[in-house]
C-alpha positions as CSV (number, residue, x, y, z in Angstrom):
1,M,0.0,0.0,0.0
2,E,1.2,3.5,-0.8
3,T,2.5,5.5,2.2
4,M,1.7,9.1,3.0
5,R,5.4,9.9,2.4
6,E,5.3,8.4,-1.1
7,R,2.1,10.4,-1.9
8,F,3.8,13.6,-0.5
9,V,6.7,13.1,-2.9
10,T,4.4,12.6,-5.9
11,V,2.1,15.5,-5.1
12,T,4.8,17.9,-4.2
13,S,6.8,17.1,-7.3
14,E,3.7,17.7,-9.5
15,M,2.7,21.0,-7.7
16,L,6.3,22.4,-7.9
17,E,6.5,21.6,-11.7
18,R,3.2,23.6,-12.2
19,D,3.6,26.4,-9.8
20,D,6.6,28.6,-9.9
21,R,5.7,30.1,-6.5
22,L,6.4,26.9,-4.7
23,A,9.8,25.9,-3.3
24,L,11.0,22.8,-1.4
25,V,13.7,23.0,1.4
26,L,15.1,19.7,2.7
27,A,17.6,18.6,5.3
28,V,18.8,15.3,3.9
29,S,15.4,13.5,4.6
30,S,13.9,12.4,1.3
31,A,16.5,14.3,-0.8
32,G,17.1,11.2,-2.9
33,R,13.4,11.0,-3.7
34,F,13.5,14.5,-5.0
35,A,16.8,14.3,-6.9
36,A,15.3,14.5,-10.4
37,L,13.1,17.4,-9.4
38,A,16.1,19.2,-7.9
39,A,18.0,18.7,-11.2
40,R,15.2,20.5,-13.1
41,H,14.6,23.2,-10.5
42,P,17.9,23.8,-8.6
43,T,16.8,27.2,-7.3
44,R,13.6,26.0,-5.9
45,V,14.6,22.6,-4.5
46,I,17.3,23.1,-1.9
47,D,18.9,20.4,0.3
48,V,20.8,22.2,3.1
49,G,22.3,18.9,4.6
50,I,22.0,18.2,8.3
51,R,21.3,21.8,9.2
52,E,17.7,21.9,10.3
53,Q,17.8,25.5,11.7
54,L,19.2,26.7,8.4
55,M,16.4,24.9,6.6
56,I,13.8,27.0,8.5
57,S,15.8,30.2,8.0
58,I,16.1,29.6,4.2
59,A,12.3,28.9,4.2
60,G,11.8,32.3,5.8
61,G,14.1,33.9,3.2
62,L,12.2,32.3,0.4
63,A,8.9,33.5,1.9
64,L,10.3,37.1,2.1
65,A,11.2,36.7,-1.6
66,G,7.6,35.9,-2.5
67,L,7.7,32.2,-2.7
68,R,5.7,29.6,-0.8
69,P,8.3,27.3,0.9
70,I,7.6,23.7,1.9
71,A,10.1,22.5,4.5
72,H,10.4,18.7,5.0
73,A,12.2,16.4,7.5
74,Y,11.6,14.0,10.3
75,A,9.4,15.5,13.0
76,P,12.1,16.0,15.7
77,F,14.4,17.7,13.1
78,L,11.6,19.8,11.7
79,V,9.9,21.0,14.9
80,E,12.0,20.3,18.0
81,R,15.5,21.2,16.9
82,P,14.7,24.4,15.0
83,F,11.8,25.5,17.3
84,E,13.3,29.0,18.0
85,F,13.6,29.5,14.2
86,L,9.9,28.6,13.8
87,K,9.1,31.2,16.4
88,V,11.3,34.0,15.2
89,D,12.1,33.5,11.5
90,L,8.6,32.5,10.5
91,G,6.2,33.5,13.3
92,H,7.6,36.8,14.4
93,Q,8.0,38.0,10.9
94,A,4.5,36.8,10.0
95,L,5.8,34.7,7.1
96,G,3.9,31.8,5.5
97,A,5.4,28.4,5.0
98,V,4.4,24.7,5.0
99,L,6.1,22.1,7.2
100,V,5.6,18.5,6.3
101,S,7.0,15.9,8.7
102,I,7.5,12.2,8.6
103,G,8.3,9.8,11.5
104,A,5.3,10.8,13.6
105,S,5.6,9.8,17.3
106,Y,7.7,6.7,16.8
107,D,7.2,5.3,13.2
108,E,10.9,4.5,13.1
109,A,10.9,3.0,16.6
110,A,14.2,1.1,16.1
111,F,16.0,4.4,15.3
112,G,15.8,5.4,19.0
113,R,14.7,8.5,20.8
114,T,16.4,10.9,18.5
115,H,13.8,10.0,15.8
116,H,10.7,9.9,18.2
117,C,8.6,13.0,18.4
118,P,5.3,12.7,20.3
119,E,5.7,16.3,21.4
120,D,5.6,18.0,18.0
121,I,1.9,19.1,18.0
122,A,2.1,20.5,21.5
123,L,5.1,22.6,20.5
124,I,3.6,23.9,17.3
125,S,0.3,24.6,19.2
126,S,2.2,26.9,21.6
127,L,2.8,29.3,18.6
128,P,0.1,31.5,17.3
129,D,-1.6,31.2,13.9
130,W,-0.6,27.7,12.7
131,D,-2.9,25.3,10.9
132,V,-2.1,21.8,12.1
133,T,-3.3,18.7,10.2
134,V,-2.9,15.0,10.9
135,P,-4.1,12.9,8.0
136,G,-5.0,9.3,8.5
137,H,-4.7,8.1,4.9
138,P,-2.6,9.1,1.8
139,D,-5.7,10.4,0.0
140,E,-6.3,12.7,3.0
141,A,-2.7,13.7,3.1
142,E,-2.9,14.8,-0.5
143,V,-6.0,16.9,0.1
144,L,-4.5,18.6,3.2
145,L,-1.1,19.1,1.5
146,R,-2.7,20.8,-1.5
147,W,-4.8,23.1,0.7
148,A,-1.7,24.0,2.7
149,A,0.4,24.7,-0.4
150,M,-2.2,26.9,-2.0
151,G,-2.7,28.9,1.3
152,E,-0.9,31.9,2.6
153,G,-0.3,31.2,6.3
154,R,1.8,28.8,8.4
155,A,0.8,25.1,8.2
156,Y,2.1,21.9,9.6
157,V,1.2,18.6,8.0
158,R,2.1,15.5,10.1
159,L,2.5,12.4,8.0
160,S,2.8,8.9,9.5
161,L,3.4,5.3,8.4
162,Q,0.4,4.2,10.4
163,Q,-2.8,4.8,8.3
164,N,-6.4,3.8,8.3
165,G,-7.7,1.3,5.8
166,A,-9.9,3.7,3.9
167,A,-9.9,7.5,3.3
168,R,-12.6,9.7,4.7
169,S,-14.1,12.8,3.3
170,V,-12.1,15.7,4.6
171,T,-13.7,19.1,5.2
172,Q,-11.2,21.9,5.7
173,R,-10.8,22.8,9.4
174,Q,-13.8,20.6,10.4
175,M,-14.2,17.2,12.1
176,T,-16.2,14.5,10.4
177,V,-19.0,12.7,12.2
178,I,-18.4,9.0,11.8
179,R,-21.0,7.6,14.2
180,S,-23.6,9.1,16.5
181,G,-24.3,7.8,20.1
182,R,-25.6,8.9,23.4
183,R,-23.1,7.9,26.2
184,A,-19.9,9.7,25.2
185,T,-18.2,11.4,22.3
186,I,-14.9,10.0,21.1
187,I,-12.5,12.2,19.1
188,A,-10.2,10.1,17.0
189,V,-7.3,11.9,15.5
190,G,-5.8,10.9,12.1
191,P,-4.3,7.4,11.9
192,L,-6.0,6.2,15.1
193,L,-9.5,6.2,13.7
194,D,-9.5,2.5,12.7
195,A,-8.3,1.5,16.2
196,V,-11.0,3.6,17.8
197,L,-13.7,2.1,15.6
198,A,-12.6,-1.4,16.4
199,A,-12.5,-0.6,20.1
200,T,-16.0,1.0,20.2
201,D,-17.9,-1.1,17.7
202,D,-20.6,-2.2,20.1
203,L,-20.7,0.9,22.3
204,D,-23.4,3.6,22.2
205,V,-20.9,6.5,21.6
206,S,-20.4,9.2,19.0
207,V,-17.1,9.1,17.0
208,L,-15.7,12.2,15.5
209,Y,-12.8,12.1,13.1
210,A,-10.3,15.0,13.3
211,T,-7.7,15.6,10.6
212,T,-7.3,19.3,11.5
213,V,-6.4,19.8,15.1
214,R,-5.5,23.5,15.0
215,P,-7.7,25.4,14.7
216,F,-9.8,23.0,16.8
217,D,-13.4,22.5,15.6
218,R,-15.3,23.3,18.8
219,E,-18.6,23.8,16.9
220,T,-18.9,20.2,15.7
221,L,-17.8,18.8,19.0
222,Q,-20.4,20.8,20.9
223,A,-23.2,20.1,18.4
224,V,-22.7,16.3,18.4
225,T,-22.1,15.8,22.1
226,K,-25.2,14.6,24.1
227,E,-23.6,13.3,27.3
228,P,-20.8,15.6,28.6
229,A,-18.3,12.7,28.5
230,I,-15.5,13.1,26.0
231,V,-12.6,10.8,25.1
232,L,-9.7,12.4,23.2
233,V,-7.6,9.9,21.3
234,E,-4.4,11.5,19.9
235,P,-1.4,9.7,18.2
236,Y,1.0,12.0,20.0
237,L,1.4,13.4,23.5
238,A,-1.6,12.6,25.6
239,G,-3.6,15.7,26.5
240,T,-2.3,17.9,23.7
241,S,-5.8,19.1,22.9
242,S,-7.3,18.8,26.4
243,A,-7.5,22.6,26.8
244,E,-9.3,22.9,23.5
245,V,-11.9,20.4,24.6
246,S,-12.4,22.0,28.0
247,A,-12.7,25.4,26.3
248,T,-15.6,24.0,24.2
249,F,-17.5,23.1,27.4
250,V,-16.3,25.9,29.6
251,D,-19.9,26.5,30.9
252,T,-20.8,22.8,31.1
253,P,-19.7,20.3,33.7
254,H,-18.0,17.5,31.8
255,R,-15.6,14.6,32.0
256,L,-12.6,14.2,29.8
257,L,-10.3,11.2,29.2
258,A,-7.2,12.1,27.2
259,L,-5.5,9.2,25.6
260,G,-2.2,9.3,23.7
261,V,1.5,8.9,24.2
262,S,2.2,9.2,27.9
263,R,5.2,11.0,29.4
264,I,6.7,7.7,30.4
265,E,9.5,7.1,28.0
266,H,9.5,3.6,26.4
267,R,13.1,2.6,26.2
268,R,12.7,-0.8,24.6
269,Y,12.4,0.6,21.1
270,G,11.2,-2.5,19.2
271,T,8.5,-1.6,16.6
272,R,5.7,1.0,16.3
273,A,3.3,-1.8,17.3
274,N,5.2,-2.4,20.4
275,H,5.0,1.2,21.4
276,D,1.2,1.3,20.6
277,A,0.7,-1.6,22.9
278,F,2.9,-0.1,25.6
279,Y,0.9,3.2,25.5
280,R,-2.4,1.3,25.2
281,L,-3.1,2.9,21.8
282,D,-4.0,-0.4,20.1
283,A,-7.6,-1.4,19.8
284,R,-7.5,-3.6,22.9
285,G,-5.8,-1.0,25.1
286,L,-8.2,1.7,23.9
287,R,-11.3,-0.4,24.5
288,D,-10.3,-1.2,28.1
289,Q,-9.8,2.5,28.9
290,I,-12.9,3.8,27.0
291,V,-15.2,1.2,28.5
292,A,-14.1,1.9,32.0
293,F,-14.6,5.6,31.4
294,V,-18.0,5.4,29.8
295,E,-19.4,3.1,32.5
296,R,-18.6,5.5,35.3
297,P,-21.7,7.4,36.7
298,A,-22.7,10.5,34.8
299,L,-22.0,13.9,36.2
300,S,-24.7,15.9,38.0
301,S,-23.5,19.0,39.6
302,A,-20.0,17.7,40.2
303,P,-17.0,19.8,39.1
304,T,-15.3,19.2,35.8
305,A,-13.0,16.1,35.9
306,T,-10.1,15.7,33.5
307,R,-7.8,12.7,33.4
308,T,-4.8,12.3,31.1
309,L,-3.2,8.9,30.6
């Protein structure tokens, strides 16, 4: 099956051939996949080597020159290492750019902690005016990438090897209602949708599918939720969007269970599946946690309760 990374290479190459405004900045990652494109467009496909901060600075310079830069690398090298450059070179100067990451939280588990990045969405979310998208299928990745490339602002597209079996219809900046129920609302982000559906198949719950997490679609969440019990299932740091959920129900007593990659570091690298099981993000682990949460007594006048695992 085609990966999101492979679709990114195909779509970016096609867009850059057609649109002289687009440029691509690399820091070794995927450079070989874009070698032919770089040979045809050496001024708009730039590989800076293992210099991730420079990659972002060059993206800023290209934006100042009127181009729409796409910067691409593994998530820790695209977000964590050059974070100050994202804040100053792009954000402070109000420049538009597209960041496209690979590696997700631990796609390349065996590469070790240097290539793991469950913290990326939390970091990007701390900066103002970023669109953040987390596709769950190559078709969705293509739609979100094209929207980002044709836009003007700052966008982060998070690609992963994990993907759902089928693409869903993606509406810009909105969640998709997959299933309606009464006892709780489950928000499944990107590639965790299939696991959530398997975990909740026989439960009377609503399932919302989020491929855009910033800005956060509070309107759909509020409209769909019947019982004020929300389960947030994110393929990155647990609780990254908890404040967004709580802000949605700021005037309503509610319960929130935030599932994702915990702050306990898993040092036995193994495979991505090993990490999913450790963090209880596989279907079995999700089901156990969701069922226990849903079966707790409903709130009456109790204060808001939030739990992050």
